[in-house]
MARBA-3410 file (N, C-alpha, C, O; in Angstrom, 1 decimal):
193
-16.8,-8.9,-29.7,-15.4,-8.7,-29.7,-14.7,-9.2,-28.4,-15.3,-9.1,-27.3 ~ -13.6,-9.9,-28.6,-12.9,-10.5,-27.4,-12.2,-9.3,-26.6,-12.0,-8.2,-27.1 ~ -11.7,-9.7,-25.5,-11.0,-8.7,-24.6,-9.7,-8.3,-25.4,-9.3,-7.1,-25.4 ~ -9.0,-9.3,-25.9,-7.8,-9.0,-26.6,-8.0,-8.1,-27.8,-7.2,-7.2,-28.1 ~ -9.1,-8.2,-28.5,-9.4,-7.3,-29.6,-9.8,-5.9,-29.1,-9.3,-4.9,-29.7
-10.5,-5.9,-28.0,-10.8,-4.5,-27.4,-9.5,-3.8,-27.0,-9.3,-2.6,-27.3 ~ -8.5,-4.6,-26.4,-7.3,-4.0,-26.0,-6.4,-3.6,-27.2,-5.7,-2.6,-27.2 ~ -6.4,-4.4,-28.3,-5.7,-4.1,-29.5,-6.2,-2.8,-30.1,-5.4,-2.0,-30.5 ~ -7.5,-2.6,-30.1,-8.1,-1.4,-30.6,-7.7,-0.2,-29.7,-7.4,0.9,-30.2 ~ -7.8,-0.4,-28.4,-7.5,0.7,-27.5,-6.1,1.1,-27.6,-5.8,2.3,-27.5
-5.2,0.2,-27.7,-3.7,0.5,-27.7,-3.1,0.7,-29.1,-1.9,0.9,-29.2 ~ -3.9,0.6,-30.1,-3.4,0.6,-31.5,-2.3,-0.4,-31.7,-1.4,-0.2,-32.4 ~ -2.6,-1.6,-31.1,-1.7,-2.8,-31.3,-0.2,-2.5,-30.8,0.7,-3.0,-31.4 ~ -0.1,-1.8,-29.7,1.2,-1.5,-29.1,1.1,-1.8,-27.6,0.0,-1.8,-27.0 ~ 2.2,-2.2,-27.0,2.3,-2.3,-25.6,1.9,-1.0,-24.9,2.4,0.0,-25.3
1.0,-1.1,-24.0,0.4,0.1,-23.4,1.4,0.8,-22.4,1.1,1.9,-21.9 ~ 2.5,0.1,-22.1,3.5,0.7,-21.3,4.8,1.2,-22.1,5.2,2.3,-21.9 ~ 5.3,0.4,-22.9,6.5,0.7,-23.6,6.4,1.0,-25.1,7.3,1.3,-25.8 ~ 5.2,0.7,-25.7,4.9,1.0,-27.1,5.5,-0.1,-28.0,5.6,0.2,-29.2 ~ 6.0,-1.2,-27.5,6.6,-2.2,-28.4,5.4,-2.9,-29.2,4.3,-2.8,-28.7
5.7,-3.4,-30.3,4.6,-4.0,-31.2,4.7,-5.5,-31.3,3.8,-6.1,-31.9 ~ 5.7,-6.1,-30.7,5.8,-7.6,-30.8,5.4,-8.3,-29.5,5.6,-7.8,-28.4 ~ 4.9,-9.6,-29.7,4.6,-10.4,-28.5,3.7,-9.8,-27.5,4.0,-9.8,-26.3 ~ 2.6,-9.3,-28.0,1.6,-8.6,-27.1,0.6,-9.6,-26.5,0.1,-10.4,-27.3 ~ 0.3,-9.5,-25.2,-0.7,-10.4,-24.6,-1.5,-9.6,-23.6,-1.0,-8.5,-23.1
-2.6,-10.1,-23.2,-3.4,-9.5,-22.2,-2.8,-9.7,-20.8,-2.4,-10.8,-20.5 ~ -2.7,-8.7,-20.0,-2.2,-8.7,-18.7,-3.3,-8.2,-17.7,-3.7,-7.1,-17.8 ~ -3.8,-9.1,-16.9,-4.8,-8.8,-15.9,-4.1,-8.1,-14.7,-3.1,-8.5,-14.2 ~ -4.6,-6.9,-14.3,-4.0,-6.1,-13.3,-4.4,-6.7,-11.9,-5.5,-6.8,-11.5 ~ -3.3,-7.3,-11.2,-3.6,-7.9,-9.9,-3.9,-6.8,-8.9,-3.5,-5.6,-9.1
-4.5,-7.0,-7.8,-5.0,-8.3,-7.3,-6.5,-8.5,-7.6,-7.0,-9.5,-7.3 ~ -7.2,-7.5,-8.2,-8.6,-7.6,-8.2,-9.2,-7.7,-9.6,-10.4,-7.5,-9.8 ~ -8.4,-8.0,-10.6,-8.9,-8.0,-12.0,-10.0,-9.1,-12.2,-9.8,-10.2,-11.7 ~ -11.0,-8.8,-12.9,-12.1,-9.8,-13.1,-12.0,-10.2,-14.6,-12.9,-10.9,-15.1 ~ -11.0,-9.8,-15.3,-10.8,-10.2,-16.7,-11.4,-9.3,-17.7,-11.3,-9.6,-18.9
-12.1,-8.3,-17.3,-12.7,-7.3,-18.2,-11.6,-6.4,-18.8,-10.6,-6.1,-18.1 ~ -11.9,-5.8,-19.9,-10.9,-5.0,-20.6,-10.5,-3.8,-19.8,-9.3,-3.4,-19.9 ~ -11.4,-3.2,-19.0,-11.0,-2.0,-18.3,-10.1,-2.4,-17.1,-9.6,-1.5,-16.4 ~ -9.9,-3.7,-16.8,-9.1,-4.1,-15.7,-7.9,-4.9,-16.2,-7.2,-5.6,-15.5 ~ -7.6,-4.7,-17.5,-6.4,-5.4,-18.1,-5.7,-4.3,-19.0,-6.1,-3.3,-19.3
-4.4,-4.7,-19.3,-3.6,-3.9,-20.2,-3.0,-4.9,-21.3,-2.8,-6.1,-21.0 ~ -2.7,-4.3,-22.4,-2.0,-5.1,-23.5,-0.5,-4.8,-23.3,-0.1,-3.7,-23.5 ~ 0.2,-5.8,-22.9,1.6,-5.6,-22.7,2.5,-6.6,-23.5,2.1,-7.7,-23.8 ~ 3.8,-6.2,-23.7,4.7,-7.0,-24.4,5.3,-8.0,-23.3,5.2,-7.8,-22.1 ~ 6.0,-9.0,-23.8,6.6,-10.0,-23.0,7.6,-9.4,-22.0,7.7,-9.8,-20.8
8.4,-8.4,-22.5,9.5,-7.8,-21.7,8.8,-7.1,-20.5,9.3,-7.3,-19.3 ~ 7.8,-6.3,-20.7,7.1,-5.6,-19.6,6.5,-6.6,-18.6,6.7,-6.5,-17.4 ~ 5.8,-7.6,-19.1,5.2,-8.6,-18.3,6.2,-9.4,-17.4,6.0,-9.6,-16.2 ~ 7.3,-9.8,-18.0,8.3,-10.5,-17.3,8.9,-9.7,-16.2,9.1,-10.2,-15.1 ~ 9.2,-8.4,-16.4,9.7,-7.5,-15.4,8.7,-7.1,-14.3,9.1,-6.9,-13.2
7.5,-7.1,-14.7,6.4,-6.8,-13.7,6.3,-8.0,-12.7,6.1,-7.8,-11.5 ~ 6.4,-9.2,-13.3,6.2,-10.4,-12.4,7.4,-10.9,-11.7,7.3,-11.7,-10.8 ~ 8.6,-10.5,-12.2,9.9,-11.0,-11.6,10.8,-9.8,-11.3,11.5,-9.3,-12.2 ~ 10.9,-9.4,-10.0,11.7,-8.3,-9.6,13.2,-8.5,-9.9,13.9,-7.5,-10.1 ~ 13.7,-9.7,-10.1,15.1,-10.0,-10.4,15.4,-9.6,-11.8,16.6,-9.4,-12.1
14.4,-9.5,-12.7,14.7,-9.3,-14.1,14.5,-7.8,-14.5,14.5,-7.5,-15.7 ~ 14.2,-7.0,-13.5,13.9,-5.6,-13.8,15.1,-4.8,-14.3,16.2,-4.8,-13.7 ~ 14.9,-4.2,-15.5,16.0,-3.3,-16.1,15.4,-1.9,-16.0,14.5,-1.5,-16.7 ~ 15.9,-1.1,-15.1,15.4,0.3,-14.8,15.3,1.1,-16.1,14.4,1.9,-16.2 ~ 16.3,1.0,-16.9,16.3,1.8,-18.1,15.1,1.5,-19.1,14.7,2.4,-19.8
14.7,0.2,-19.1,13.5,-0.1,-19.9,12.3,0.7,-19.5,11.5,1.1,-20.4 ~ 12.2,1.0,-18.2,11.0,1.7,-17.7,11.0,3.2,-17.9,10.1,3.9,-17.4 ~ 12.0,3.7,-18.6,12.0,5.2,-18.9,10.8,5.5,-19.8,10.4,6.7,-19.9 ~ 10.3,4.5,-20.4,9.1,4.6,-21.3,7.9,5.1,-20.5,6.9,5.7,-21.0 ~ 7.9,5.0,-19.2,6.8,5.4,-18.3,6.6,6.9,-18.3,5.5,7.4,-17.9
7.6,7.6,-18.7,7.5,9.1,-18.8,6.4,9.4,-19.8,5.8,10.5,-19.6 ~ 6.1,8.6,-20.8,5.0,8.8,-21.7,3.7,8.1,-21.3,2.7,8.7,-21.3 ~ 3.9,6.8,-20.9,2.6,6.0,-20.7,1.9,6.4,-19.4,0.8,6.1,-19.2 ~ 2.6,7.0,-18.5,1.9,7.4,-17.2,0.8,8.4,-17.5,-0.1,8.6,-16.6 ~ 0.8,9.1,-18.6,-0.2,10.1,-18.9,-1.4,9.5,-19.6,-2.3,10.2,-20.1
-1.4,8.2,-19.8,-2.6,7.5,-20.4,-3.9,7.8,-19.6,-3.8,8.1,-18.4 ~ -5.0,7.8,-20.4,-6.3,8.1,-19.8,-6.9,6.8,-19.2,-8.0,6.8,-18.6 ~ -6.2,5.6,-19.5,-6.7,4.3,-19.1,-6.3,4.0,-17.6,-5.1,3.9,-17.4 ~ -7.2,3.9,-16.7,-6.8,3.6,-15.3,-5.9,2.4,-15.1,-4.9,2.4,-14.3 ~ -6.1,1.3,-15.9,-5.3,0.1,-15.7,-3.8,0.4,-16.1,-2.9,-0.1,-15.5
-3.6,1.2,-17.1,-2.3,1.6,-17.6,-1.7,2.6,-16.5,-0.5,2.4,-16.2 ~ -2.4,3.5,-16.0,-1.9,4.4,-15.0,-1.5,3.6,-13.7,-0.4,3.9,-13.2 ~ -2.3,2.6,-13.4,-1.9,1.8,-12.2,-0.6,1.1,-12.4,0.2,1.1,-11.5 ~ -0.4,0.4,-13.6,0.8,-0.3,-13.8,2.0,0.7,-13.9,3.1,0.3,-13.4 ~ 1.8,1.8,-14.4,2.9,2.8,-14.5,3.3,3.3,-13.1,4.4,3.4,-12.7
2.2,3.6,-12.2,2.5,4.0,-10.9,3.2,2.9,-10.1,4.2,3.2,-9.3 ~ 2.8,1.7,-10.2,3.4,0.6,-9.5,4.9,0.4,-9.9,5.7,0.2,-9.0 ~ 5.2,0.5,-11.2,6.6,0.3,-11.6,7.4,1.5,-11.1,8.5,1.3,-10.6 ~ 6.9,2.7,-11.2,7.6,3.9,-10.8,7.9,3.8,-9.3,9.0,4.2,-8.8 ~ 6.9,3.3,-8.5,7.1,3.2,-7.1,8.1,2.1,-6.8,8.9,2.3,-5.9
8.1,1.0,-7.5,9.2,0.0,-7.2,10.6,0.5,-7.5,11.5,0.1,-6.9 ~ 10.7,1.4,-8.5,12.0,1.9,-9.0,12.4,3.2,-8.4,13.4,3.8,-8.7 ~ 11.6,3.8,-7.5,11.8,5.1,-7.0,13.2,5.4,-6.4,13.7,6.5,-6.4 ~ 13.9,4.3,-6.0,15.3,4.5,-5.4,16.3,4.9,-6.5,17.4,5.3,-6.2 ~ 15.9,4.7,-7.8,16.8,5.0,-8.9,16.9,6.6,-9.0,17.9,7.1,-9.7
16.0,7.3,-8.5,16.0,8.8,-8.6,15.0,9.3,-9.6,14.1,10.0,-9.2 ~ 15.2,9.1,-10.8,14.4,9.6,-11.9,12.9,9.2,-11.7,12.0,10.0,-12.0 ~ 12.6,8.0,-11.3,11.2,7.6,-11.1,10.5,8.5,-10.0,9.3,8.8,-10.2 ~ 11.2,8.9,-9.0,10.6,9.8,-8.0,10.2,11.1,-8.6,9.1,11.6,-8.2 ~ 10.9,11.6,-9.5,10.5,12.9,-10.2,9.2,12.7,-10.9,8.4,13.6,-10.9
9.1,11.5,-11.6,7.8,11.3,-12.3,6.7,11.1,-11.3,5.6,11.6,-11.6 ~ 6.9,10.4,-10.2,5.9,10.2,-9.2,5.4,11.5,-8.6,4.2,11.6,-8.3 ~ 6.3,12.4,-8.5,5.9,13.7,-8.0,5.0,14.5,-8.9,4.2,15.3,-8.4 ~ 5.0,14.2,-10.2,4.1,14.8,-11.1,2.8,14.0,-11.3,1.8,14.5,-11.9 ~ 2.8,12.7,-10.9,1.8,11.8,-11.2,0.6,12.1,-10.3,0.7,12.3,-9.1
-0.6,12.1,-11.0,-1.9,12.3,-10.2,-2.8,11.1,-10.5,-3.0,10.8,-11.7 ~ -3.3,10.4,-9.4,-4.3,9.4,-9.6,-5.5,9.8,-8.7,-5.3,10.2,-7.5 ~ -6.7,9.6,-9.2,-7.8,9.9,-8.3,-7.8,8.9,-7.2,-7.1,7.9,-7.3 ~ -8.6,9.1,-6.1,-8.6,8.3,-4.9,-8.8,6.8,-5.2,-8.1,5.9,-4.7 ~ -9.9,6.5,-6.0,-10.2,5.1,-6.3,-9.1,4.4,-7.1,-8.7,3.2,-6.8
-8.5,5.1,-8.0,-7.4,4.5,-8.8,-6.2,4.3,-8.0,-5.5,3.3,-8.1 ~ -5.9,5.2,-7.1,-4.7,5.1,-6.2,-4.9,3.9,-5.2,-4.0,3.2,-5.0 ~ -6.1,3.8,-4.7,-6.4,2.6,-3.8,-6.2,1.3,-4.6,-5.6,0.4,-4.0 ~ -6.6,1.3,-5.8,-6.4,0.1,-6.6,-4.9,-0.2,-6.9,-4.5,-1.3,-6.8 ~ -4.2,0.9,-7.2,-2.8,0.8,-7.4,-2.1,0.3,-6.2,-1.1,-0.5,-6.3
-2.5,0.8,-5.0,-1.8,0.4,-3.8,-2.2,-1.0,-3.2,-1.6,-1.5,-2.3 ~ -3.3,-1.6,-3.8,-3.8,-2.8,-3.3,-2.8,-4.0,-3.5,-3.0,-5.0,-2.7 ~ -1.9,-3.9,-4.3,-0.9,-4.9,-4.5,0.3,-4.8,-3.5,1.1,-5.7,-3.5 ~ 0.2,-3.7,-2.7,1.3,-3.5,-1.7,2.5,-2.7,-2.2,3.4,-2.5,-1.4 ~ 2.5,-2.3,-3.4,3.5,-1.4,-3.9,3.5,-0.1,-3.2,2.4,0.4,-2.9
4.6,0.5,-2.9,4.7,1.8,-2.2,4.6,1.7,-0.7,4.7,2.7,-0.1 ~ 4.5,0.5,-0.2,4.4,0.4,1.3,5.6,-0.5,1.6,5.7,-1.7,1.4 ~ 6.6,0.1,2.2,7.8,-0.6,2.7,7.7,-0.8,4.2,6.8,-0.2,4.9 ~ 8.5,-1.7,4.7,8.5,-1.9,6.2,8.8,-0.7,6.9,8.3,-0.5,8.1 ~ 9.6,0.2,6.4,9.9,1.5,7.1,8.7,2.4,7.1,8.5,3.2,8.1
7.8,2.3,6.1,6.6,3.2,6.0,5.5,2.8,7.0,4.7,3.6,7.4 ~ 5.4,1.5,7.4,4.4,1.0,8.2,4.7,1.3,9.7,5.8,1.1,10.1 ~ 3.7,1.8,10.4,3.8,2.2,11.8,3.6,0.9,12.6,2.6,0.2,12.4 ~ 4.6,0.5,13.4,4.5,-0.7,14.2,4.3,-0.2,15.7,5.1,0.5,16.2 ~ 3.3,-0.8,16.3,3.1,-0.5,17.7,3.7,-1.6,18.5,3.3,-2.8,18.3
4.6,-1.3,19.4,5.3,-2.3,20.2,5.0,-2.0,21.7,5.0,-0.9,22.2 ~ 4.7,-3.1,22.5,4.5,-2.9,23.9,5.9,-2.8,24.6,6.9,-2.7,23.9 ~ 5.9,-2.7,25.9,7.1,-2.5,26.7,8.2,-3.6,26.5,9.3,-3.3,26.7 ~ 7.8,-4.7,26.0,8.7,-5.8,25.8,9.1,-6.0,24.3,9.8,-6.9,24.0 ~ 8.6,-5.1,23.5,8.9,-5.1,22.1,8.0,-6.1,21.3,8.3,-6.4,20.1
6.9,-6.5,21.9,6.0,-7.4,21.2,5.0,-6.5,20.3,4.5,-5.5,20.8 ~ 4.8,-6.9,19.1,3.9,-6.1,18.2,2.5,-6.2,18.7,1.9,-7.3,19.0 ~ 1.8,-5.0,18.8,0.4,-4.9,19.1,-0.4,-4.8,17.9,0.0,-4.1,16.9 ~ -1.6,-5.4,17.9,-2.5,-5.3,16.8,-3.8,-4.8,17.3,-4.2,-4.9,18.5 ~ -4.6,-4.2,16.4,-5.9,-3.7,16.8,-6.8,-4.9,17.3,-6.7,-6.0,16.7
-7.5,-4.7,18.4,-8.3,-5.7,19.0,-7.6,-6.5,20.1,-8.3,-7.3,20.8 ~ -6.3,-6.3,20.3,-5.6,-7.0,21.3,-6.0,-6.6,22.7,-6.7,-5.5,22.9 ~ -5.7,-7.4,23.7,-5.9,-7.0,25.1,-4.5,-6.7,25.7,-3.6,-7.5,25.5 ~ -4.4,-5.6,26.4,-3.1,-5.3,27.0,-3.3,-5.0,28.5,-4.4,-4.8,29.0 ~ -2.2,-5.1,29.3,-2.3,-4.9,30.7,-1.4,-3.7,31.0,-0.3,-3.6,30.5
-1.9,-2.8,31.9,-1.1,-1.6,32.3,0.0,-2.1,33.2,-0.2,-2.9,34.1 ~ 1.3,-1.6,33.0,2.4,-2.0,33.9,2.7,-0.9,34.9,3.7,-1.1,35.7 ~ 1.9,0.1,34.9,2.2,1.2,35.8,0.9,2.0,36.1,0.0,2.0,35.2 ~ 0.7,2.6,37.3,-0.4,3.4,37.5,-0.3,4.6,36.6,0.7,5.3,36.6 ~ -1.4,5.0,36.0,-1.4,6.1,35.0,-2.5,7.1,35.5,-3.7,6.7,35.6
-2.1,8.3,35.7,-3.0,9.4,36.0,-3.7,9.8,34.7,-2.9,10.3,33.8 ~ -5.0,9.8,34.6,-5.7,10.1,33.4,-6.1,11.6,33.5,-7.0,11.9,34.2 ~ -5.4,12.4,32.7,-5.7,13.8,32.7,-7.1,14.1,32.2,-7.5,13.6,31.1 ~ -7.8,15.0,32.8,-9.1,15.4,32.3,-10.2,14.5,32.8,-11.4,14.8,32.6 ~ -9.9,13.3,33.3,-10.9,12.4,33.7,-10.9,12.2,35.2,-11.8,11.5,35.7
-10.0,12.7,35.9,-9.9,12.7,37.4,-9.9,11.3,37.9,-10.6,11.0,38.9 ~ -9.2,10.4,37.4,-9.0,9.0,38.0,-7.6,8.5,37.6,-6.9,9.0,36.7 ~ -7.2,7.5,38.3,-5.9,6.8,38.0,-6.2,5.4,37.5,-6.9,4.6,38.2 ~ -5.7,5.1,36.3,-5.8,3.7,35.8,-4.7,2.9,36.5,-3.5,3.2,36.4 ~ -5.1,1.9,37.3,-4.2,1.2,38.1,-3.4,0.1,37.3,-3.9,-0.4,36.3
-2.2,-0.1,37.8,-1.3,-1.1,37.3,-2.1,-2.5,37.4,-2.7,-2.8,38.3 ~ -1.9,-3.2,36.3,-2.6,-4.5,36.2,-4.0,-4.5,35.6,-4.6,-5.5,35.3 ~ -4.5,-3.3,35.3,-5.8,-3.2,34.6,-5.7,-3.7,33.2,-4.8,-3.4,32.5 ~ -6.6,-4.6,32.8,-6.7,-5.1,31.5,-7.5,-4.1,30.6,-8.6,-3.7,30.9 ~ -6.9,-3.8,29.4,-7.6,-2.9,28.5,-7.8,-3.8,27.3,-6.9,-4.2,26.6
-9.1,-4.1,27.0,-9.5,-5.0,25.9,-9.8,-4.2,24.7,-10.2,-3.1,24.7 ~ -9.6,-5.0,23.6,-10.0,-4.5,22.2,-9.4,-3.1,21.9,-10.2,-2.1,21.6 ~ -8.1,-3.0,22.0,-7.4,-1.7,21.8,-7.5,-1.3,20.3,-7.7,-2.2,19.5 ~ -7.4,0.0,20.1,-7.3,0.4,18.7,-5.9,1.2,18.6,-5.4,1.7,19.6 ~ -5.3,1.1,17.4,-4.0,1.7,17.2,-4.2,3.1,16.6,-5.0,3.3,15.8
-3.3,4.0,17.0,-3.3,5.3,16.4,-2.4,5.2,15.2,-1.2,5.0,15.3 ~ -3.0,5.4,14.0,-2.3,5.1,12.8,-1.0,5.9,12.5,-0.1,5.4,11.9 ~ -1.0,7.1,13.0,0.2,8.0,12.6,1.2,8.1,13.8,2.1,8.9,13.7 ~ 1.0,7.4,14.9,1.9,7.5,16.0,2.1,6.1,16.6,1.2,5.5,17.3 ~ 3.3,5.5,16.5,3.6,4.2,17.0,3.6,4.1,18.5,3.6,3.0,19.0
3.7,5.2,19.2,3.8,5.2,20.6,2.4,5.3,21.3,2.3,5.3,22.5 ~ 1.3,5.5,20.5,0.0,5.6,21.1,-1.0,4.5,20.7,-1.0,4.1,19.5 ~ -1.8,4.1,21.7,-2.9,3.2,21.4,-4.1,3.8,22.1,-3.9,4.7,22.9 ~ -5.3,3.4,21.8,-6.5,3.8,22.5,-7.2,2.7,23.1,-7.2,1.6,22.5 ~ -7.8,2.9,24.2,-8.6,1.8,24.9,-9.5,2.4,25.9,-9.4,3.6,26.2
-10.4,1.5,26.4,-11.4,2.0,27.3,-11.0,1.5,28.7,-10.9,0.3,29.0 ~ -10.9,2.5,29.6,-10.6,2.2,31.0,-11.6,2.9,31.9,-11.9,4.1,31.7 ~ -12.3,2.2,32.8,-13.4,2.8,33.7,-14.4,3.5,32.8,-14.9,4.6,33.2 ~ -14.7,3.0,31.7,-15.8,3.5,30.8,-15.3,4.7,30.0,-16.2,5.3,29.3 ~ -14.1,5.1,30.1,-13.6,6.3,29.4,-12.6,5.8,28.3,-11.8,4.9,28.5
-12.8,6.3,27.1,-11.8,6.0,26.0,-10.6,6.9,26.2,-10.7,8.2,26.2 ~ -9.4,6.3,26.4,-8.2,7.1,26.6,-7.1,6.7,25.7,-7.1,5.6,25.1 ~ -6.1,7.6,25.5,-4.9,7.3,24.8,-3.9,6.9,25.8,-3.7,7.5,26.8 ~ -3.2,5.8,25.5,-2.2,5.2,26.4,-0.9,5.1,25.6,-0.9,4.7,24.4 ~ 0.2,5.4,26.3,1.5,5.2,25.7,1.9,3.7,25.7,1.7,3.0,26.7
2.4,3.2,24.5,2.7,1.8,24.4,3.7,1.3,25.4,3.8,0.2,25.7 ~ 4.6,2.2,25.8,5.7,1.8,26.8,5.1,1.5,28.2,5.9,1.0,29.0 ~ 3.8,1.8,28.4,3.2,1.5,29.7,2.3,0.3,29.6,1.5,0.1,30.6 ~ 2.3,-0.5,28.6,1.4,-1.7,28.5,2.2,-2.9,28.1,3.3,-2.8,27.5 ~ 1.6,-4.0,28.4,2.2,-5.3,28.1,1.1,-6.1,27.4,0.0,-6.2,28.0
1.4,-6.8,26.3,0.4,-7.5,25.6,0.0,-8.8,26.4,0.9,-9.4,26.9 ~ -1.3,-9.0,26.5,-1.8,-10.2,27.2,-1.9,-11.4,26.3,-2.3,-11.2,25.1 ~ -1.7,-12.6,26.8,-1.8,-13.8,25.9,-3.2,-14.3,25.9,-3.5,-15.3,25.2
END
């Protein structure tokens, strides 16, 4: 049996998101689909077009997700979650997202395409000059810092190599100074070239 036949049988020959019966084709779930039926959905042209082109999205078309989000098929759950996430500013999709449950693996797969992560949601670590810091960067201290609990002062000009970022606080990084792993405020460091 072909993948399309598997999907036709699974979906009873209906779009797995909006239940339309015309112009159905196999849609591979980006970004990791390997073309197997469990990583694909049978979708109508309208759903596919709106999934692939944000300019063509009609929010009212997606009210169908109120039903399809309860599918037992992870690929369908993922596409429902992604569309609800894209539309959450409409109001009603956020209500559905609040009820939506995905297990950890399915949620990771759903988030792999970058949906649900806006620029406001990402924590950006900036040095004293406003330059973005990345994990593994080398920074230089711009001020003498008294390290509490370690009884030493990290001197101005000290290079801190291979920093790590504190994921939930944009003002903190971690690095090793004098053999001690310490937390440093980003406003006291300058990124080294």
